C-alpha positions as CSV (number, residue, x, y, z in Angstrom):
1,M,-167.2,127.2,122.0
2,P,-169.5,127.6,125.4
3,R,-172.9,127.4,124.8
4,T,-174.9,131.0,125.3
5,I,-178.4,132.5,125.2
6,F,-179.4,135.2,123.9
7,E,-182.2,136.2,126.0
8,N,-182.0,137.0,129.7
9,I,-184.1,134.0,130.9
10,V,-185.1,130.8,128.6
11,I,-187.1,128.1,130.1
12,E,-187.8,125.0,128.2
13,K,-189.2,121.5,129.2
14,F,-188.5,118.1,127.7
15,E,-191.0,115.1,127.8
16,E,-189.6,111.3,128.4
17,T,-186.6,111.7,126.4
18,M,-183.8,109.6,125.8
19,F,-181.6,112.4,124.0
20,L,-181.2,116.3,124.5
21,A,-180.0,118.0,121.4
22,F,-179.2,120.7,123.9
23,C,-176.9,119.4,126.0
24,K,-173.1,118.9,125.2
25,Y,-170.3,118.6,126.9
26,M,-168.9,122.3,126.7
27,P,-169.0,125.1,129.0
28,I,-171.9,127.2,129.8
29,R,-172.0,131.1,130.2
30,F,-175.4,131.4,132.0
31,F,-176.8,129.8,135.5
32,E,-179.2,126.8,134.8
33,I,-181.2,124.9,137.1
34,L,-182.5,121.7,135.9
35,F,-185.3,119.8,137.2
36,I,-185.6,116.2,136.4
37,E,-189.0,115.2,137.1
38,K,-188.6,111.5,136.1
39,G,-186.4,109.4,134.7
40,A,-182.8,107.6,135.6
41,G,-179.1,107.9,134.3
42,T,-176.1,109.8,135.0
43,L,-175.4,113.7,134.9
44,V,-171.6,114.5,134.0
45,I,-170.7,117.8,135.7
46,N,-167.1,118.8,135.3
47,E,-166.1,115.3,134.6
48,H,-167.8,114.1,138.1
49,K,-170.5,111.4,137.4
50,V,-173.9,111.5,139.6
51,R,-176.5,109.3,139.4
52,Y,-180.1,110.9,139.0
53,N,-183.7,109.9,139.5
54,D,-187.2,110.9,139.7
55,N,-188.1,114.5,141.4
56,Q,-184.1,116.2,141.5
57,I,-182.7,119.5,141.2
58,F,-179.4,120.4,139.8
59,I,-177.8,123.9,140.1
60,L,-175.2,124.9,137.0
61,I,-173.0,128.1,136.6
62,P,-171.3,129.6,134.2
63,N,-168.2,127.9,133.2
64,D,-169.9,124.4,134.1
65,K,-169.9,121.3,131.6
66,Y,-172.4,118.7,131.8
67,N,-173.9,116.0,130.2
68,F,-177.0,113.5,130.5
69,E,-175.9,110.0,129.8
70,I,-179.7,108.7,130.0
71,E,-180.8,105.0,130.4
72,Q,-184.5,105.7,131.1
73,P,-186.7,108.2,129.6
74,T,-186.1,111.4,131.1
75,S,-188.6,114.3,131.5
76,V,-186.5,117.6,132.7
77,S,-187.3,121.1,132.6
78,T,-184.0,123.7,132.4
79,I,-184.0,127.2,133.4
80,K,-180.9,129.4,131.9
81,F,-180.8,132.6,132.9
82,L,-178.5,135.5,133.0
83,Y,-177.3,137.5,135.9
84,S,-178.7,140.6,133.5
85,F,-181.9,139.1,134.1
86,F,-182.3,140.9,137.5
87,N,-180.8,144.0,136.2
88,N,-183.1,147.6,135.7
89,S,-186.3,146.2,137.0
90,S,-189.4,149.0,136.8
91,F,-189.9,148.4,140.4
92,D,-186.3,147.8,141.8
93,E,-185.0,151.2,141.4
94,N,-182.6,150.7,144.2
95,H,-181.4,147.5,143.0
96,T,-182.1,146.4,146.5
97,Q,-183.8,143.3,145.2
98,R,-181.6,142.5,142.7
99,K,-178.9,142.4,144.9
100,E,-181.6,140.1,147.3
101,W,-181.8,137.9,144.4
102,F,-177.9,137.8,143.7
103,K,-177.1,136.8,147.7
104,K,-179.1,133.6,147.1
105,I,-177.1,132.5,143.8
106,E,-173.9,133.4,146.2
107,T,-175.4,131.0,148.5
108,I,-175.4,128.1,145.9
109,L,-172.3,129.3,144.1
110,H,-170.5,128.4,147.4
111,S,-172.3,125.6,148.8
112,A,-170.1,122.4,149.4
113,N,-172.7,120.0,147.3
114,R,-173.1,121.7,144.1
115,T,-172.0,119.0,141.9
116,S,-174.7,116.7,143.1
117,H,-179.0,117.3,143.4
118,I,-180.0,119.8,145.9
119,T,-181.7,117.8,148.7
120,L,-184.7,119.5,150.0
121,Q,-185.1,119.4,154.0
122,S,-188.8,119.1,154.0
123,K,-192.1,117.5,152.2
124,T,-193.3,121.3,152.6
125,D,-190.4,122.8,150.3
126,E,-190.8,119.8,148.1
127,S,-194.4,120.4,147.4
128,S,-193.4,124.5,146.8
129,I,-190.7,124.2,144.8
130,Y,-192.3,121.7,141.9
131,S,-195.3,124.0,142.0
132,L,-193.3,126.9,141.6
133,F,-191.7,125.2,138.5
134,T,-194.9,124.9,137.2
135,V,-196.1,128.5,137.2
136,L,-192.4,129.2,136.0
137,C,-192.9,127.0,132.9
138,N,-196.8,128.2,132.2
139,E,-195.9,131.8,132.5
140,Y,-193.0,131.6,130.0
141,N,-194.7,129.6,127.8
142,D,-197.7,131.3,127.1
143,D,-197.5,134.2,124.8
144,H,-200.3,136.0,126.2
145,L,-199.2,135.9,129.8
146,K,-195.3,136.1,130.0
147,N,-195.2,139.1,132.8
148,E,-191.7,139.7,133.7
149,A,-192.5,140.8,137.4
150,I,-193.9,137.2,137.8
151,L,-191.2,135.5,136.3
152,K,-188.3,136.9,138.4
153,S,-190.6,136.6,141.8
154,T,-190.9,133.0,140.8
155,L,-187.6,132.5,140.2
156,H,-186.3,134.6,143.3
157,S,-188.8,132.2,145.2
158,I,-187.1,129.2,143.7
159,L,-183.9,130.2,144.7
160,H,-184.7,131.2,147.9
161,I,-186.0,127.6,148.5
162,I,-183.0,126.0,147.4
163,S,-180.4,128.6,149.0
164,R,-182.0,127.4,152.3
165,N,-181.4,123.3,151.6
166,V,-177.3,123.8,150.7
167,S,-174.8,122.9,152.7
168,F,-171.5,125.1,153.0
169,V,-169.0,122.5,154.9
170,S,-167.0,120.4,152.3
171,L,-165.4,118.2,154.6
172,K,-167.1,115.6,156.8
173,I,-169.1,117.1,160.0
174,T,-169.6,115.1,162.9
175,D,-170.8,117.9,165.2
176,S,-174.1,119.3,164.1
177,K,-173.3,122.9,165.9
178,I,-170.2,124.0,163.7
179,Q,-172.7,123.1,160.5
180,D,-175.0,125.7,162.3
181,I,-172.2,128.1,162.4
182,I,-171.5,127.7,159.4
183,N,-174.2,128.0,157.8
184,Y,-175.2,131.3,160.5
185,I,-171.9,133.1,159.1
186,H,-172.6,132.8,155.6
187,Y,-176.5,133.5,155.8
188,H,-175.5,136.7,157.9
189,I,-172.1,137.7,156.0
190,H,-173.5,141.2,154.9
191,D,-174.6,141.7,158.6
192,S,-171.0,142.7,160.5
193,K,-173.2,143.3,163.9
194,K,-174.2,139.7,163.6
195,L,-171.0,138.6,162.8
196,S,-169.1,139.5,165.9
197,K,-167.7,136.8,168.5
198,K,-169.9,138.2,171.0
199,E,-173.2,137.7,168.9
200,I,-172.0,134.0,167.5
201,A,-171.7,132.9,171.0
202,H,-175.1,134.3,172.1
203,Q,-177.0,132.5,169.1
204,F,-175.5,129.1,169.9
205,H,-175.3,129.2,173.5
206,L,-171.5,129.1,174.0
207,S,-169.4,131.7,176.0
208,E,-167.3,134.2,173.8
209,N,-164.0,133.1,174.5
210,Y,-165.0,128.9,173.6
211,V,-166.6,129.6,170.5
212,S,-163.0,130.9,169.0
213,E,-161.5,127.9,170.3
214,F,-164.5,125.5,169.4
215,F,-164.5,126.8,165.7
216,K,-160.5,126.5,165.3
217,R,-160.8,122.9,166.7
218,E,-163.4,121.9,164.2
219,M,-162.0,124.2,161.0
220,D,-158.8,124.1,161.3
221,I,-158.7,128.0,160.9
222,S,-159.9,131.3,162.8
223,L,-163.4,132.1,163.5
224,K,-162.1,135.5,162.0
225,K,-160.1,134.5,159.3
226,Y,-163.0,132.2,157.9
227,I,-165.3,135.3,157.6
228,L,-162.7,137.6,155.8
229,T,-161.8,134.2,153.4
230,Y,-165.7,134.0,152.6
231,K,-165.9,137.7,152.2
232,I,-162.9,137.7,149.5
233,K,-164.6,134.7,147.8
234,L,-167.8,136.6,147.5
235,A,-166.3,139.6,146.5
236,E,-164.4,137.5,143.5
237,T,-167.8,136.0,142.7
238,R,-169.4,139.7,142.2
239,L,-166.4,141.1,140.3
240,K,-167.1,137.9,137.9
241,Y,-170.8,137.8,137.5
242,T,-172.2,141.4,138.4
243,D,-171.4,144.9,137.3
244,L,-171.1,146.3,141.0
245,T,-168.1,148.6,141.3
246,V,-165.3,147.6,143.8
247,T,-166.5,150.7,146.1
248,E,-170.2,149.0,146.0
249,I,-168.8,145.7,146.6
250,A,-166.6,147.1,149.7
251,Q,-169.5,148.8,151.0
252,E,-171.9,145.3,150.7
253,L,-169.4,143.1,152.4
254,G,-168.1,145.5,155.3
255,F,-164.8,146.8,154.0
256,T,-163.9,150.3,155.2
257,D,-163.7,151.5,151.7
258,S,-162.3,149.9,148.1
259,S,-158.6,150.4,149.4
260,H,-159.3,148.0,152.0
261,L,-161.2,145.7,149.8
262,D,-157.7,145.7,147.4
263,K,-155.6,145.5,149.8
264,T,-157.2,142.5,151.3
265,F,-158.0,141.0,148.1
266,Q,-154.2,141.1,146.8
267,S,-153.0,139.4,150.2
268,Y,-155.4,136.8,148.8
269,K,-154.9,136.3,145.1
270,G,-152.3,138.5,144.6
271,M,-153.6,141.0,142.8
272,T,-155.9,144.2,143.9
273,A,-159.8,143.9,143.3
274,G,-159.8,146.5,140.5
275,N,-157.0,144.8,138.1
276,Y,-158.9,141.2,138.8
277,K,-162.1,142.9,137.3
278,I,-160.3,144.5,134.5
279,S,-158.8,141.0,133.8
280,L,-162.2,139.3,133.8
281,K,-162.6,142.1,131.2
282,T,-159.7,140.8,129.3
283,E,-160.1,137.5,129.1
């Protein structure tokens, strides 16, 4: 049966081990960040094998299955957390911060390289994220400290660094401009004004007519349909992992109202967003 956790966040560190007792090839019911400080071997994620070595970070989401095949003594930190870890914080009465945290998780959920390690693009990000892992582990494991606000803000910083280092496009891109446009769309998906054809053209120094032609040629899908498809993916993610209502999701993603989201969701998924949420509870 799936592995579960009974706290909103659990942080563990294993030093130079050849065996990880917690790690079995069965589904998980939480989000998890693995930081492999040193070691070598193979990480099997959903039957996909990837080699690992020193200073690598992997992201796992609910329903993932994974297992370590360790070849050299491995030191690894694991951060397991539920979405509810971000709920009901005393300094977040309007849930604004919670939504920001989940936006970072969404970015990771829909990245193309989630079953390989996260490639950090700069030495600065590498240094920062490794330091943040140390802060998080120290804060969690010292019962005299263990401040929830510090745990949340540190985890948020880690998620932020990871989210700005992931790629979104699953096919091989030869033109870096289309990758930049995709990244821009995903980053601004909650701001309809920034997703207008005119604004995207302005941001990437293209004519308003050419940006649509360029996108269609490179991605084999229209710009408008790509944005809408991604919004439906985000709606599905929020229905799965949050307690947001259909109305709240519709508002956040720029749909006219819940009926508009329901109708669009049905055209893509074969059922309304409301019925999809009910089916998840049944499962």
